[in-house]
N, C-alpha and C positions, 0 to 999 in steps of 0.2 A: 504493499499499500504506499509506503514511504517512497519507494522508487518510482511508483506511478505518479505521485504528487510532484516529485522532482522533475520528472519528464514533462508534466503538464506545465510547469513553470519555466523550465529551461528552454524548450523549443520556442515559445513566444518571445522570451527575452532575447535569445540568439537571433531570431528573425528581426526584431526591432533594432538591436545593436548593429548587426551586419549591414542591414539596409541603410541605417543612418550614417555609417562610415562611408558607404558608397555615395549616398546623396550629398553629404557634406563635402566630399572630395570634388564632385562635379558642380557644386553650387555656384551660381553666377555672382561675381563680385561687382557686376556692372548694372546699369539701369536697364539693360536689355532693350525692350521695346513694348509696343502696345500700351496697356493701361499701367504698367509698372511705375512709370515716372510719376503718374498722378498720385498713386498710393504713397510713394516715397516723399513726394513734396508735401502732401497732407500730413504725413506722420512727422515730418521735420518741423512744421509750424503748428502742430497740434490743431489741424484744420479739418475740413470735411471734403472727401473726394467726391467724384461724380455720382449721380443718382444710381442706386438708392442710398448712398451715403456710406455703406460698409463699415459700421461703427466697430464691429468686433475685430476685423482685420486692422483698423486703425489703432484701436486701444492696444491690441497685442503687439503691433508694430512699435508703438511708443515704448512699451515695456521691454521688448527685445532690443530696441535701439539703446535703451538706458543700461540694460543688464549685460550686454555682450561688448567687451572692449576690443580695441586694436584691429578691427576689420572694417571694411567699407559698409556704409549704411545698407546697400542692396544685399550684401551677404548677411548682415544681421537680421534684416526683415525676412530674407529668403530662408533663414533657418526655421521660420514658422512652417513653410511649405515642407521642408525636409523632415521636420519632427512629425508634422501632421501625416505625411505619407507613410512614415515608418509605423505610426500608431494604427493607421488604416489597415496595414498588412496584418497587424496583430488581431484586429477585430474580424477581418476576413477569415483568418486562420481559425479563430474561436467559433465563428458562425458555422463554417464548414465542418469543423471538429464536432460541434454540437449536433449537426444534422446527420453526419456519416459515421461518427465514432472512429474515423480513420485518421491517424497522424499523417500518413503518406498523402492522402488526397487533400487534407487540409493544407499541408505545406506546399503542394503543387499549386493550389489555387492562389495562395499568397505570393508565391514566387512568379507565377504567370502574370499577375497584376503588377508586381513590383518592377518588372523589366519590360512591360509593354510600353511602346514608345511614348504615347501621350501622358500616361501616368508618370513615367520616368522624367519626361521633360518638365512637367509642371511641379515636380518635386524640387526643381532647381532654381525656380524664379520666385520673386516676391509678388505673387498673385493670390487671388482668393480661391482658386479652383482646387488646390490640394486640400485646403481646409474643408471645402464643400464636399469633396469625396470622402473625407473622414466622417463628416456628419451623416452622409448617406450610409456608409458602412455601419456606423454606430446605431442609426435608426433601425436598420434591418436586424442587427444583432439583438437589440433590446425588444423589438416587436416579436421576433422569433422566440425569445426567451418567455415573453408573456404569452404567446400563442401556445407554448408547450406546457407552461406551469400555472398560468393565470395568477401569478403572484403580483400583488399590487406594487411592490418596490420597482419592478420593471416598467410598469405603466408610468410611475412617477418620474423615473429617470428619463423615460421616453418623452414625457411632456416637456421637461425643462430643456432637454436636448433639441427638440423641435423648435422651441422658442429661440434658443441660441442660434440654431442653424439659419433661421430667417433673418437674423442680423448680419449674416455673412454673404449669402447668395440666394436670390429668390427662386432660382430654378429648382431648389430643393422641394418646392411645392409640388413639383411633378411626381414626387414619390409618395405624397400623402395618401392618395387613393389606395396605393398598394399596401401601405402601412395599416390603413383602416381595415382592409380585408383580413389581415392577420389578427387585428385586435378584436374583431366582431365575434361575439357569442351571444346566446339568447338572453342572458341576464345583464348584458352590458349596460343598457339604459336604466335598469332598475337599481344600479349601484351608484346612486346620486352623490354620495359622499366622495367616492373615488373620482367621479367626473369633476366635481367642483375643486377638489385638490389638484387634479391634473390641469384644469384650466388656470388655476392660480400659479402653478409652477410654470406653465407655458408663458404666462405674462411675466413672471419673474425672469425667465430666460430672455424674453424679448425686451426687457427693460434696459438692456445695454444700449438701446437706441437713445436713452437719455443723454448719452455723450453728444449726440448731434446738436440739439439746441444749446447745450451748455458750451460746446466749442464755438458754435456759430455766433453766440452772443458776444464773444471777444473779438469778432470781425478779423479773423486771421486772413492772410493773403490768399490762401486756398480755401474757399468757402462757397461751394456750389449751392446755388439757390438761396443763400443767406437764410438757412432754416432756423432762425431764432424766434419765429412766431409760428402759430398753428398753420395758417394757409401755406406758408413757404415750406414748413416741415412736411405737410401732406403732399406738396408738389414734389419734393425730393423723394419721399418714401414711395409714392406711386409712379415715379419716373415719368411725370408729365412732359418733361423736356423731350423725351424720346417717343412718347405715346405710351400710355399706361400699359396697355396689353400688346405692345409691339416690342419685339426683341431688338429692333434697330431704330435709328433716327428717322424722323419724318414719316412715322406710321408704316415702315417698310412691310411689316407682317400683314397689314391690311390690303396693300396695293399690289403685291407680287402677283403676276398673272399665272394661271394654271400651268401652262407649259414650263415656266420657270420652276414652279414647285415640283413638277414631275421630273425635270432634269436634276433638281437638287436631291430628290429621293434616289435617283440612279447613282448620283455621286456619293451619296451617304452609303449606299451599298458597297461601292467600290472602295471608299476609304475605310469602312469598317473591316473589310477583308485585308486591307494593308495594316491597319492599326492593331486589330485583334488577331491577325494571322488566319489563314484558312484553317489551320489545325484547331485554333481556339474556337472559331465559328462552328466547325463541325462538331467539336466536343460539346459546345453549348447547346446545339440543336439536339444532339443525342441526350444531353442532360435534361432538356425540356421534355423530351419523350418519356424519359425515365420517371421524372416527377409527375407527369400527367397521369400515369397509371399508379404511382406509389403514394403521392402526396399532393392531391389535386389543388387544394387551397394554396399551397406554397407555389405551385406551378402558375396559378392564376396571378398571384401577387408578383412574382418575378416577371412574368410575361407582360403584364400591364405596366410595370415599371419600365421595362425595356421599350415598349411601344410609346409611352407618353414622353419619356426622356430622350428617346432616340428618334426614330423616323417621323413620328407625329410632330414633335417639337421642331426638328430641322426643316420639315416641309412647311410648317406654319410660320417659322421665322422669316422665310422669304429670302434668305441670303442666297445670292447667285453664286454657286460654287464653280465658277468658270475661270478663276485666276488664282495664282498662288497667294496673293494678298487676301482675297476673300476667304480662301480655305484656311489661311492662318488665323483669320479673325474668328472662324466658327469651330476649328478643330478642338478647342478646349471643351466644347459642349459635348464631345464624344465621350468624355470621362465617365459619365454615369452609365452609358451603354456598355463600356468596357468593364466597368465594375460588375454589372449584371452578368456579362459573359464569364467573368472570372468566378462568380458564385455558381453558375450553371455547369461550367466545364467539368468539375470533379464528378458530377453525377453522370456525365457522359462517359468518363473513365470507369465509373462504377458499372454502368451498363455493359460496356465492353468487357470488363473483368468478369462479370456474371456469365457472359457468353463464353469467355475463354475457360473459366472454371468448369462450365458444363461440358465443354469439349475434352478437358483434361481428365474428367472422371472416367472416360472410356479408354484412355490411352496411357495414363500415368499411375504410379503408385500413390495410394492415398496419403501417405506421410510426406510426399514431396509436393503435393498440390499447393499447399500453403506457401512453400518456398517459391514455386514457379509463379504463383499469383502475385506475390510481392515484387518479383523480378519484372513481371509484365507491367505492373503499375510504375515502377521506377523508370522504365523506358520512356515514359511520357515526360520525364524531367528534361529530356533533350530539348523540349520546346522552350522553357524558361532559360536554359543554358544558352541556347542559340540566340534568344532575345537579348540576353545580357551582352554576349559578344558583339552582336550587330548594333545594338542601341547605345552601348556605353560611349563610343566615340561621338555619336550624334548628340548626346546629351551632356557631354563634358564641356561645360560653359566656364570652367575655372580660368581660362585664359582668353575668353571672348570679351573684348572691351569695346566692340564696335558701337554699342549704344551710347557710351560716354563720348568716344572720340567724334562721333557724328555730331552730337550736340555741341561739343567744343568747336568743331569746324564751322558750324553755323554762327556761333557767337564771336569767337576770338578775333577774326579779321575785321570786324565792323568798327567804324569810327566811334568815338565817344558820343553817348546820348543818341544813338541811332534808334529808329523805330523798325522793328522786324516783324513783318506780317507772315504768319505761319498757317498751315493747314495740314490735317492728317494727325492721327493719334501720336505716332512715334516722334515726329519733329516737335509738335506742340508740347507734349508731356516730358520728353527727354530734356528739352531746353528748360522747362519749368523746374525739373529736378536739379539741373546744374545751378540755376539761379537761387532756388530756395533751400536746397540741401547742401550744396557745395559752395554756395555764395560766389559763383563765377559770373563775371560781367553783369552785375546787377544794374549797371547804368543803362543797359540796353532795354528798351521798352518792347518786350515780346508780346504780340497780340495774336490770339486765335481768331482767324477771320470769321469763324462760325459763332464765336462766343466772346466778342471783344469786352463784354462787361465783366469777364472773369479776370481781366488784367487791371489791377489796382493802379499801376503806373499809368496805363492808358486812360483810365477814368480821371485821374488827376490832370492829365494833359487836356482832356475834353473840357474840364471845368475852366480852363484858361481861355476858352473861345469867348470873345466878347458877346454880351447879351444881345446885341443887335444882329449878330451873324446867325443865320438859320441854315445849318448844315444837316444833311440827312443822317438818320440814325445808322449805327454800325460803321463798318469800313466802306468808304466811298471814295471815288476819285477826288471829289471836291475837298474832302477832309485831308487826303494825301497831299493835294496841292497846297492846302493851307498850312499843314504841319511841316511841309518840306522847306518852308522859309526859315525855320529854326532848328530842324532836325534832319539828318540824312535818313532817307526812307528806303527800306529794302523789303522784298517780298519773295517768298518761296515760289509763288505762282503770280505772274504779272496780272494786274487788274486790266480791264478791257480798254480803258482810256489811258492816254499819256504815253510817254516814251520810257520803256523799261530796258535797260541794257544788261546783258548777262554779266554776272559778277561772281564767278566761281559757282557755288551751290545755289545762289539766289540771284535775283534781279535787283539792279539799282535804279531808282526812279531818277530820271534826268529832266530838268525843266526844258520846256519847249525851246528849240533853237540852239541848245548847247550841244557841241560835238567836240570830243577830244581827238588828238592825233592817234594814228594807229600805233606809233611807237610807245606813247604813254599808256594806251590801252593794253598792249601786249605786255609791257613791263609790269603793269598792275596785276595782270593774270598770272604771270610767272611768280610774282610775290605771293599771291594767294595760294597757288597750287604747291608752292615750296613749303608752305606752312601746314598744309592739310595732312591728315593721316589717311592717305588715299588707299581704299581697300581694293587694290588690284586683284584680279582673279588668282594670280599666282600666289598671293599672300593669304587668301581666304579659301584655300582649297579644302581645308579640314571640314568634315561633314557637319560639325557643330555650327558653322556659319551659314548652313543652308536650311536651318529651321525657318519655317515660313514667316514667323513673326519678325525676324530680322533680315530675312533674305532680300527684302526690298531695299535695304539701306544702300548697298552699292549702286543701285539704279539712280539714286539722287546725284551721285558723283558723275555717272556716265551721262545722264541727261544734262547736267551742268556743262560738261565738256562738249556735248553735241550742240547745245544752244550757242555756246561760244563759236563753234565752227560755222554755223549758219550766220551768225552775226558778222563774222570776219568776211564772209562772202558778200552779204547784203550791204554792209556798211563800207567796207574797204576793198571789195573785189579781190581779196587775197586767198586764192585757191590753195597755195602751198601751205600756209599756216592753218587753214581750215582742215586740210588733209591730216595734219598732225593731231588736231583736236579730236577728229573723228576716230583716228587710230587709238588715241588715249581712251575714248569712250568704250571702244570694243575691248581694249586690254582690261578695263575695269569690270565690265559686265558683258561677257560674250553672249548673253541671252537678250540683250537690248537691241531690238530691231532698228531703232533710230540711228544708231552709230553706223550700222551697215548701210542703211539708206543714204546717210551722208557721204559715206565713202563711194557709193554708187554714183551719187550726183557729181562728186568731184572728178571721179574717173571719166564720167560721161563728158564733163566739161573739158577735160584734158584729151578726149577722144581715145582713151584706152578702153576699147570696147569690151574686150574679154573680161577685164577686171570689173568693169561697170556692171556687166550682166551677172557675174558671179556674186557680187556684193548685193545687188538688188534681189536676186533669187533667194539669197540667204535671209535678207530682211523680210521678204514675203513668206518664207517658210516659218519664220518666227512669229509673224503677225499677218495672217492672210487678210485681215480686214483693213490693212493700210492701203487705201486707194492710191495715195500719191506715189508709193513705191511701185505699184503696178504701172502707173502713168510713166514714171521714169524708165521702167523696163521697156515699155512700148516705144518710147523715144530712142532708147538705146538700139533697138532693132531697126527702127524706122530711119533714123538720121545718122547713127554711128556705123552700124553694120550695113545700112542700106538694104535691108532684107525685108521687103514688104510682107512676105509670106509669114515669117515668124511674128512680125508686128501685128498682122491681122489676126493671128492665132491668139495673141495676148488680148487684143481688142474683143474678140468673141468670148473669151473666157471672162473678161471683165464684164461684159454685158450679161452673161448667164449668171454671174454671181450678184451683180448689183442692179440689174435691169436698167442700165443707163449707158448711153453711148459714150465711148471714151473721149471723143472729141469735145463733147459738152463738158466732161469733167475737166479736160485741159483748159477750156475757156473759163470754167468756174475757178480753178486754182489760180489762173492768171489774174482774174478779177480780185480774188481774195488777197493775193499778194499786193 
């Protein structure tokens, strides 16, 4: 009995410790990308991050930032994810152990989850999703304990855990129907005392939201929706800025067309086979079959959880999973699906084991059947072992600093007191992290073009506008024109009006009529690029740089170089210098079609027909929707090669794809230019 007790304690402890060592080794010391910068900035100033406020993550982040010395803030806050992920594995192990009574199957389930790509990745960054997965695993464990024993202590722990979980990530609501299926029994609603105590404990767990109005009342610089009063608090809690029941901005979940949702479902199926592996999916399906006949209510609970948190949520969300960036934004929501797969897979092994044992009874000695059975089950551990080998380098973020260096390159070269207009989560939030957490270039007035009211420095600037001047709200050309009299103005994406000159990673606003010499412009560019941490493809070949949340960062550099190339042609007619800028763009991001298109244009101008055709065909293969690249290819065959047959073939292909005559497209491009 004592040996059994030791075994019951030793295995979960070893699982926790071993996984924590791996996760802390791979942990990101950098701001990384996505929403991480917002959490770190809010934690630094004891503020309120984006809706719905994430008070639990913020409070834990403040505690970890204070308690852990001598490492970067992203590492300290990221420890929350590493610890939460390791604890998740313990509860997955305990859940499967409780249901199967098998140490082997329980350990397989935990290790399969531990090294599956998405779970592994989000154990390494300062995000809310590892903590969300922990709450999901804990809710299932407690509800299964209550389902089997009907002991009120499990119900009470479940209630307070559910309240806490809702202060971290609202997608946990998708699991509540599955939990209720396990809690339900005939006398459930007759036990009013238990129900009222459970409701009280749920409210107690949810009360961590008191942090939000308390923090907002001090008006920190990161203070989404200024939730210091009830209307603003409800606006934050209900995510009204994004659309309360929408998973994305501008009511995305309500407006996505049906074909897009069907395509998203097909991509969900493809990505699940990648993230959970075909072996994991097959074992989970077999596990569902096993539970359907052996434990029907448990099957219904798991199956409903998978449907609601997986395909139904992904299809409802409306995210178009047609680019690396969009997949990177939504892949973290696959975590709950992968957790369900990890809980079902051991039952698939159990089904196969039963069949294997049945076969052995006819061909093997009785005393050896048990040995062969264990050996058969241990073979399945090849799956988590291979996952570890394959995913360890992809999730080793210990030396990946591109999130920090990108934000530094946006800020460092700017003149004093510049206004920097930004868009996109990673540029906006990584710059905020540098300014509020690391106190870098706080003189720069960084403005989110979609939410300028979030920049306290910009609001102070707006208050300086004389009372008689009526300028449009938000970021507008008239405001840029007004502020440019006293502040240099830069933007990641140029506004529609005015002259915007490529300036490294950004554009510089230039007053009308002003033009600098090419020598001065090129000298300025050389100085900028000499100071940048340029992520050339040769330097970012490690698989950890290709995780989709940060994979887009090199494209900001390649696009910057491409924009400079086109500007050198249009402003100075300098084909040779433009060629070098396009070559730089391709060296940074070989997957950026615009660099190849620029090279094709230059070679066409130099009448190097073969090189022009090669570059343009490469550009079209990377982005078949780029009409201008097709037009350049048509011109290459028509005017450079003087081959009307090939030119006409390109024109016919263009018309079949776009339903438009290529000559009309050429006229349109000339007019647009």
